[in-house]
N, C-alpha and C positions, 0 to 999 in steps of 0.2 A: 206317308211316302207312297208314290205310285209304283205300279208295275207296268212298264212300257208295253208289255206284250198282251196284257189282259184288260187294260183300261179301255172303256168304250167311248169315253168323252162326255157322258152325262147329258147329251143333247146339244153339245157344242157344234157350231157350224164349221164346215171344212174351210170356208174362206177366211175365217178368223185366224186360223193357224198360218195361212199364207200371208195375210196382211202383217201379222206380228213378226213373222220371219223376215219379211222385207224391211220392216222398221228396224229390226235387229241388225240386218245387213248394213243399213245406212248408219246406225249407231256405231257399229264396229269399224266401218271405214272412217267415220269421224274420230273415233278414239285413236286409231292408228296414226292419223294425220295430226291430231291436236294434242297428243299426249307428250310431245317433246317440250323443249324449253322455249318459252316465249323470248323473242329477240330482245325486247325492251328489258325484260327481267335479267337476261344473260348479260346485257350491257351494263346494267346497274351494278350487278354483283362483281363484274370484272373491274369496276372503277373504285370500289370501296375496299377498305381493309380494317381490321380490328373487330371488336365485338359490336354487332348490330342485331339485337335480339328480336325486336318487333318486326323489322322487315323480313327476317327469316321465318318468323311465325306466320306472317301473312303468306309468304311464298309456299310454305308447307301446306297450309290450309287450302290455298288455291290449287296446288298440284293435286291434292287428294280429291277435291270436289270436281275438278275437270278430268280426273283420271277415270274414264268410263270403264276400263277393264277392271280396276279395283272395285268400282261400284257394282258392276255386274256380278263379280264373285261374291261380294258382300250380300247382294240381293239373294243369290242362290243359297248362301249359308243360312239366312234367316227365313227363307221362304216358308218353311213348314214348322218354324219354331214359334210357340205361342207364349211360353212363360218367360218372364224377364230374366230369371236366374239362368235359364238355358241360353238365352240370347247373350247375356253378359259373359258366360263361360266361353262361347264360341268366338265372340268378338274379341275377348281378351287374348285368346290363343292366337288369333290372327294378328292382333296388335303386337304381341310379344315377338312373333315371327318376323314381321316386316320391320319392326323397330331395331331388332338385333342385327339383321343383315344390312339394313340401310346405314346404321352408324358404323359398323365394321367395314363395310364395303367402301364408304367414302374415306374414312380415316386412314385405312391401309391401301387406298387407291387400287382396288381390285379392278383390273381392266378386263371386263367381260362384255362380249357383244350385246348391245341393247336389243338387237333383233332376235337373238337366241333367247334371251331372258323373257322378252315380251311374247315370244311364241309359246314358251312354257306357261306364262301367265294366261294366255289364251286357252291353253289346254286345261288350266285350272277351272276356267269357266265351263268348258265342255264337261269336265269330270263332275263338277257339282250339279250341273243340269242332269246328267245321266244318273247320278246318285239320287236326285230328287224323283226321278222317273222309275226308280227301283230296278234299273238295268243290271247293276252288279250282282244283286241277289239272284237274278235269273241266269246270268252268264257264268258267275263264279260259284254259285251255291251258298254264298255267305255275304254278310254285309261288312265291307271294309270299315276300319275304325275312323269314323268321321272327325273325331277330335284330332287324331294324329294327322289326318289329311289336311285339316284346316291349318294346323301349325306348320306343316311342311310347305304347303303352298304359300303360307304367310312369309316364310323365309325367301321364297322366290320373288314374291311381290316386293319384299324389301330390297332385294338385289336390283329389281327393276327401278325402284326409287333411287337407289344409289347410282345407277348408270345415268339417270337424268340429272342428279345433283352434281355429279362429276363434270357434266357439260357446263355448269355455271363457272368452272375454273375459279373456285373459291380461294381467297387468300389464306395462307397458313396462319396468319396473325388472327387469333381469335377463332380458329377453326372449330375446336371442340364445343365451346358454348354456342356458336352459331349452328352447329349440327344439332345440338340438343334442342335449340329453339326451333329449328326446322322440323324436327320430329314432333315437338309439342304442337306445332301448327298442323302437321299431318293428322295427329290424333284429334285435334279440334275439328278439322275438316271431316274426318271419319265420323265423329259424333253428330255433326250437322247432317251429313248424308244419311246416317243411320236413323236419326230422328225423322227426317223427311220420309224415308222408306217405310218406317214403322207406322207413321200417321196414315200414309196412303194405303198400306197393306191392311191397317185396321179397318178403314172404311170399306175396302174391297172384300175383306173376309166376311163382312156382314151381309153381303149380297149373294144371291143365288148364282151369280156368274162366276164366283171364285172357283168352285169345284168344276164348273163347266169349262173354264178357260185356263185353269192351272196347268194342265197338260200342255196346251198350246204355248203358254208363256215359257215353260221350260224348254220346249222344242225350239222356240225362238231364241232363247238364251244360248242353247247349244249351237244353233246356226251362227250366232254372233261370235261365239268362241272359235268355231272352225274358220270363219272368215278372217278373224284377227290372226289366227295361227298362219293361215295361208299368206296373208299380207306380209307378215314378218319374215316368213321363210323365203319369200320372193326377195325381200330386201336383203336378207342374209346372203343370198346367192348373187344378187346383181350389184349391190353397193360395195365398192372396194374397201 
């Protein structure tokens, strides 16, 4: 884990951080715009009723894979984890959190502003980037419980999923099995995203550039989180 105040960059170039921050900015804007419900998907769900497991599995996997805010947080969680048992523990905590609130939120129709929830999800990305940079040890004098934070933010990510699922206007006929199928799809999408991240990180960690650019990557992640927060807060204030 880094200390943001004492790390010197190991020879990294200043322009690298700028480029990565700009890329993160573009990614965050894309996330804010693309993370909603696709019109064709919403139309399809509105037209069907009863139990349709495979379509909902597909929709769950698609939603997770295209949910860049979830992917950014997942990247932050595993950024400095090397052992599979540690990765499994943290990813499981995240999955328990978002599965719980996603199922409960949709089943009980919790009407929560998607802008507010997505802003908190953006803060989760900022939090994890700062955690990776060692900022909390410097500012607070101690390390917050990362497992508890992963579970808690997982609950908010699940609420974010629930707000999107509610936009599908799902039929009450077959609601519970369809919700479970959607959640299975989310977990499949998360595993696919995690496998891709781990493969890429595995190659990157074998190069000298990893320790040179790890700081810049987390700064870029933090910038993406702040942009996502700002975008959602503007939406909260402007959209009626």
